[in-house]
C-alpha positions as CSV (number, residue, x, y, z in Angstrom):
1,X,0.0,0.0,0.0
2,X,3.1,2.2,0.3
3,X,3.2,5.8,1.3
4,X,-0.6,6.2,1.6
5,X,-1.1,3.2,3.8
6,X,-2.1,5.4,6.8
7,X,-5.1,6.6,4.8
8,X,-6.7,3.2,4.8
9,X,-7.3,1.0,7.8
10,X,-7.7,-2.7,7.3
11,X,-10.1,-4.5,9.6
12,X,-11.4,-8.1,10.0
13,X,-14.7,-8.2,11.8
14,X,-16.5,-11.3,13.2
15,X,-19.9,-9.8,13.6
16,X,-21.5,-12.4,15.9
17,X,-24.9,-12.6,17.6
18,X,-23.2,-12.8,21.0
19,X,-19.8,-11.2,20.5
20,X,-18.2,-8.9,18.0
21,X,-14.4,-9.3,17.5
22,X,-12.3,-6.8,15.4
23,X,-8.8,-7.7,14.3
24,X,-6.3,-5.1,13.1
25,X,-2.7,-5.9,12.1
26,X,-3.2,-9.5,13.1
27,X,-4.2,-8.5,16.6
28,X,-7.5,-8.7,18.4
29,X,-8.2,-5.0,19.2
30,X,-11.9,-5.3,20.1
31,X,-13.7,-8.2,21.7
32,X,-17.1,-7.0,23.1
33,X,-20.6,-8.4,23.5
34,X,-22.9,-7.5,20.5
35,X,-25.2,-5.2,22.5
36,X,-25.9,-1.5,22.7
37,X,-27.8,0.7,25.2
38,X,-29.9,3.4,23.6
39,X,-31.5,6.6,25.1
40,X,-35.2,6.1,24.4
41,X,-35.9,9.8,23.9
42,X,-33.1,10.8,21.6
43,X,-32.2,7.4,20.0
44,X,-28.5,8.0,20.8
45,X,-26.2,5.3,21.9
46,X,-25.3,5.5,25.6
47,X,-23.1,2.4,25.9
48,X,-21.7,-0.4,23.7
49,X,-20.3,-3.8,24.5
50,X,-19.4,-4.8,28.0
51,X,-20.8,-1.5,29.5
52,X,-24.1,-2.1,27.7
53,X,-24.1,-5.7,28.8
54,X,-23.9,-4.6,32.5
55,X,-27.2,-2.7,31.9
56,X,-29.0,-5.5,30.2
57,X,-32.1,-6.5,32.1
58,X,-31.6,-3.7,34.6
59,X,-32.8,-0.6,32.7
60,X,-35.6,1.9,33.3
61,X,-38.0,3.2,30.7
62,X,-35.6,5.9,29.4
63,X,-32.9,3.4,28.4
64,X,-33.3,0.2,26.3
65,X,-30.7,-2.4,25.6
66,X,-30.7,-3.8,22.1
67,X,-28.9,-6.8,20.6
68,X,-28.8,-5.8,16.9
69,X,-28.2,-9.3,15.7
70,X,-30.5,-12.2,16.0
71,X,-29.9,-15.7,14.6
72,X,-26.6,-14.6,13.1
73,X,-28.1,-11.8,11.0
74,X,-28.9,-8.1,11.5
75,X,-32.3,-7.7,13.1
76,X,-32.0,-3.9,13.9
77,X,-30.3,-2.1,11.1
78,X,-29.8,1.3,12.8
79,X,-28.4,-0.2,16.0
80,X,-26.1,-2.5,14.1
81,X,-24.6,0.4,12.2
82,X,-24.1,2.4,15.3
83,X,-22.6,-0.6,17.1
84,X,-20.1,-1.2,14.3
85,X,-19.2,2.5,14.2
86,X,-18.8,2.6,18.0
87,X,-16.6,-0.5,18.1
88,X,-14.3,0.8,15.3
89,X,-14.0,4.0,17.4
90,X,-12.9,1.9,20.4
91,X,-9.7,1.0,18.5
92,X,-8.4,4.5,18.3
93,X,-10.4,6.8,20.6
94,X,-7.6,9.5,20.5
95,X,-7.8,9.9,16.7
96,X,-10.9,12.1,16.5
97,X,-9.7,14.5,13.7
98,X,-8.8,12.1,11.0
99,X,-10.9,9.1,10.0
100,X,-9.1,6.7,7.6
101,X,-11.2,4.9,5.0
102,X,-11.8,1.3,5.9
103,X,-11.1,-1.9,4.1
104,X,-13.2,-4.5,5.8
105,X,-13.5,-8.3,5.6
106,X,-16.6,-9.4,7.5
107,X,-17.9,-12.9,8.1
108,X,-21.6,-13.9,7.5
109,X,-23.6,-17.2,8.1
110,X,-23.4,-19.6,5.2
111,X,-27.2,-19.7,5.1
112,X,-27.7,-16.0,4.7
113,X,-30.2,-14.8,2.1
114,X,-29.3,-12.0,-0.4
115,X,-31.3,-9.5,1.7
116,X,-29.4,-10.5,4.9
117,X,-26.1,-10.1,3.1
118,X,-27.1,-6.7,1.7
119,X,-28.0,-5.6,5.3
120,X,-24.5,-6.5,6.5
121,X,-22.9,-4.7,3.5
122,X,-25.0,-1.6,4.0
123,X,-24.4,-1.4,7.7
124,X,-20.6,-1.7,7.1
125,X,-20.7,1.0,4.4
126,X,-22.7,3.4,6.6
127,X,-20.2,2.8,9.4
128,X,-17.3,4.0,7.2
129,X,-16.3,1.0,5.1
130,X,-15.0,1.7,1.6
131,X,-14.1,-1.8,0.4
132,X,-16.3,-4.5,1.9
133,X,-15.5,-8.1,1.4
134,X,-17.5,-11.0,2.9
135,X,-16.5,-14.5,3.8
136,X,-18.8,-17.3,5.0
137,X,-18.3,-18.3,8.7
138,X,-17.4,-22.0,8.2
139,X,-14.7,-21.0,5.6
140,X,-13.3,-18.4,8.0
141,X,-13.4,-20.9,10.8
142,X,-11.4,-23.4,8.7
143,X,-8.8,-20.8,7.9
144,X,-8.6,-19.8,11.5
145,X,-7.8,-23.4,12.7
146,X,-5.1,-23.9,10.1
147,X,-6.9,-26.0,7.5
148,X,-5.6,-25.7,3.9
149,X,-9.0,-24.9,2.4
150,X,-7.6,-25.1,-1.2
151,X,-6.4,-28.7,-0.8
152,X,-8.2,-31.4,-2.8
153,X,-9.4,-33.2,0.3
154,X,-12.5,-32.8,2.4
155,X,-12.6,-31.0,5.8
156,X,-15.7,-30.6,7.9
157,X,-16.3,-27.7,10.3
158,X,-19.1,-27.3,12.9
159,X,-19.3,-23.7,14.2
160,X,-21.7,-23.4,17.2
161,X,-22.1,-19.6,17.6
162,X,-24.6,-17.5,19.5
163,X,-27.4,-17.4,16.9
164,X,-26.6,-20.1,14.4
165,X,-24.8,-23.4,14.1
166,X,-22.9,-23.6,10.8
167,X,-22.0,-27.0,9.4
168,X,-20.0,-27.2,6.2
169,X,-17.8,-29.6,4.2
170,X,-15.0,-27.7,2.5
171,X,-12.7,-28.8,-0.4
172,X,-10.8,-27.0,-3.2
173,X,-11.5,-23.6,-1.8
174,X,-15.3,-23.9,-1.7
175,X,-18.2,-25.1,0.4
176,X,-19.4,-28.5,-1.0
177,X,-22.4,-28.9,1.2
178,X,-23.6,-27.0,4.2
179,X,-26.4,-26.5,6.7
180,X,-27.1,-23.4,8.8
181,X,-29.6,-24.0,11.7
182,X,-30.9,-21.4,14.1
183,X,-30.1,-23.5,17.2
184,X,-27.0,-22.3,19.1
185,X,-25.9,-20.5,22.2
186,X,-29.0,-18.3,22.4
187,X,-31.3,-21.3,22.0
188,X,-29.4,-23.1,24.8
189,X,-29.9,-20.0,27.1
190,X,-33.7,-19.9,26.3
191,X,-33.9,-23.7,27.1
192,X,-32.3,-23.1,30.5
193,X,-34.8,-20.2,31.2
194,X,-37.8,-22.4,30.3
195,X,-36.4,-25.3,32.3
196,X,-36.0,-23.2,35.4
197,X,-39.5,-21.9,35.0
198,X,-41.2,-25.2,34.6
199,X,-39.0,-27.4,36.8
200,X,-38.2,-25.1,39.7
201,X,-40.9,-22.4,39.5
202,X,-38.2,-19.7,39.4
203,X,-38.0,-16.8,37.0
204,X,-34.6,-16.0,35.7
205,X,-33.2,-13.5,33.2
206,X,-31.1,-14.0,30.1
207,X,-27.9,-13.1,32.0
208,X,-28.5,-15.5,34.8
209,X,-29.3,-18.3,32.3
210,X,-26.0,-17.5,30.5
211,X,-24.1,-17.7,33.9
212,X,-25.7,-21.2,34.5
213,X,-24.6,-22.3,31.0
214,X,-21.0,-21.2,31.7
215,X,-20.8,-22.6,35.2
216,X,-22.6,-25.9,34.9
217,X,-23.4,-26.3,31.2
218,X,-22.9,-29.8,30.0
219,X,-23.8,-32.0,27.0
220,X,-23.6,-35.3,28.9
221,X,-25.0,-36.3,32.3
222,X,-21.8,-38.1,33.1
223,X,-18.5,-36.2,32.7
224,X,-15.0,-36.2,34.2
225,X,-14.1,-33.1,36.3
226,X,-17.7,-32.4,37.1
227,X,-18.4,-28.8,38.1
228,X,-19.8,-27.9,41.5
229,X,-23.6,-27.2,41.7
230,X,-24.4,-23.6,40.9
231,X,-26.8,-21.7,43.2
232,X,-29.5,-19.7,41.4
233,X,-31.5,-17.0,43.2
234,X,-34.7,-15.5,41.9
235,X,-38.5,-14.9,42.6
236,X,-40.9,-17.9,43.0
237,X,-43.4,-17.6,40.1
238,X,-46.3,-18.4,42.4
239,X,-45.5,-16.3,45.5
240,X,-42.9,-13.8,44.2
241,X,-40.9,-14.7,47.4
242,X,-37.1,-15.1,46.9
243,X,-35.9,-18.7,46.6
244,X,-32.5,-20.3,46.0
245,X,-32.0,-23.4,44.0
246,X,-28.8,-25.5,43.5
247,X,-28.5,-26.5,39.8
248,X,-26.3,-29.5,38.8
249,X,-24.7,-30.1,35.4
250,X,-26.8,-33.3,35.0
251,X,-30.0,-31.1,35.0
252,X,-28.5,-28.8,32.3
253,X,-27.5,-31.9,30.2
254,X,-31.1,-33.1,30.4
255,X,-32.5,-29.6,29.6
256,X,-30.2,-29.1,26.5
257,X,-30.7,-32.6,25.2
258,X,-33.5,-31.7,22.7
259,X,-31.5,-28.8,21.1
260,X,-28.3,-30.9,20.9
261,X,-30.2,-33.7,19.2
262,X,-31.2,-31.2,16.5
263,X,-27.6,-30.2,16.0
264,X,-26.7,-33.9,15.7
265,X,-29.4,-34.4,13.1
266,X,-28.1,-31.4,11.1
267,X,-24.6,-32.8,11.1
268,X,-25.9,-36.2,9.9
269,X,-27.9,-34.4,7.1
270,X,-24.7,-32.7,5.8
271,X,-22.8,-36.0,6.0
272,X,-25.6,-37.6,3.9
273,X,-25.0,-35.0,1.2
274,X,-21.2,-35.4,1.2
275,X,-19.6,-37.1,-1.8
276,X,-18.1,-40.5,-0.8
277,X,-14.5,-39.5,-1.5
278,X,-14.8,-36.4,0.7
279,X,-16.6,-38.5,3.3
280,X,-13.6,-40.8,3.6
281,X,-11.3,-37.8,4.1
282,X,-13.6,-36.5,6.9
283,X,-13.6,-39.9,8.7
284,X,-9.8,-40.0,8.5
285,X,-9.3,-36.5,9.7
286,X,-12.2,-36.0,12.1
287,X,-14.7,-33.1,12.4
288,X,-13.6,-29.8,13.9
289,X,-15.8,-27.9,16.2
290,X,-15.4,-24.1,16.9
291,X,-17.5,-21.3,18.4
292,X,-18.6,-20.5,21.9
293,X,-21.1,-23.4,21.9
294,X,-18.1,-25.8,21.5
295,X,-17.1,-25.0,25.1
296,X,-20.1,-26.9,26.4
297,X,-18.6,-29.7,28.7
298,X,-18.6,-33.1,27.1
299,X,-19.9,-31.9,23.7
300,X,-17.1,-33.5,21.6
301,X,-17.5,-36.8,23.4
302,X,-21.3,-36.8,22.9
303,X,-21.0,-36.0,19.2
304,X,-18.2,-38.6,18.7
305,X,-20.4,-41.3,20.4
306,X,-23.4,-40.4,18.4
307,X,-21.9,-40.0,14.9
308,X,-18.9,-42.4,15.2
309,X,-16.5,-39.9,13.7
310,X,-13.9,-38.2,16.0
311,X,-14.8,-34.6,16.9
312,X,-11.9,-32.3,17.6
313,X,-12.3,-29.1,19.5
314,X,-10.2,-26.3,17.9
315,X,-7.7,-24.5,20.0
316,X,-9.3,-21.2,21.2
317,X,-12.7,-22.0,19.6
318,X,-14.1,-18.6,20.6
319,X,-11.7,-16.7,18.3
320,X,-11.2,-19.2,15.4
321,X,-13.7,-17.5,13.1
322,X,-12.2,-14.0,13.8
323,X,-8.7,-15.3,13.3
324,X,-9.7,-16.8,10.0
325,X,-11.3,-13.6,8.9
326,X,-8.0,-11.9,9.8
327,X,-6.1,-14.3,7.6
328,X,-8.5,-13.7,4.7
329,X,-8.0,-9.9,5.1
330,X,-4.2,-10.3,5.0
331,X,-4.4,-12.4,1.9
332,X,-7.4,-10.7,0.1
333,X,-5.8,-11.2,-3.3
334,X,-5.0,-14.9,-2.7
335,X,-8.4,-15.7,-1.2
336,X,-10.5,-13.4,-3.5
337,X,-12.3,-16.5,-4.8
338,X,-13.6,-17.1,-1.2
339,X,-15.1,-13.6,-0.9
340,X,-18.5,-12.3,-1.9
């Protein structure tokens, strides 16, 4: 880029339902929850990311917290644009006088419709992007965990994010077959909320359900290094009196069973569509799982037992997609055939 390189800033953005990660110069510079707090009267952003997350579920009528992405796609166009703009500003808050033009590689779910893709592109352009490239999440995940996506052999990636689970078979620099289902981290959180309501008669919010998932979330009712029971406090639905309930990982494994079975069915559906030569490669290499949902205790073992192909958890599964997007940004010319 030479002498004018300072005029253009290159960013890789993993715009996730739960978290947004921005990479600049191969370094993660922003890693924040995808949430904004808005002043109801003026429509202006009060807080973004972690600060807004602390307000979530605790606001009064003049403030509302908004998660601009639902099921992996933009649900609130205006909030998404302001969130992207605000997170880009977080990188260089001191530089207020000069705004460089942005070259952005941004990842999108593989099941996105043209309208959903257009919404991401428009939001990025309104937030200051000049050159916008898009890459599908499973492809970014494969790059991020070090798979040679251009090789003439099959690789399978399962990305369990916040809003969607992306399952794809990749070979020769393209997606051979894929499935994108809207059952992922947010769905697991909703399952826990419903379970606590029906089973224990206790009302809990999204943040408490997320804490339960992190502390005692499990995919199997029998695991090594079992976590301690997690105490949950909240109002009794019948009496509104405060109660405290200890929750074990076995209960959460039972509560998430139905959603995890749907993920297993989707993986089997993709394997059914896979050409036999690539299927043989996948059986030999195993299936890689990435994304925040991959951190659920016992998940690789459950999937391996069910599908009889080894499931390998990627190193640092939370940032695999973001890292892959960063690699795509660094090699835009080399990987231009992967971009949209």
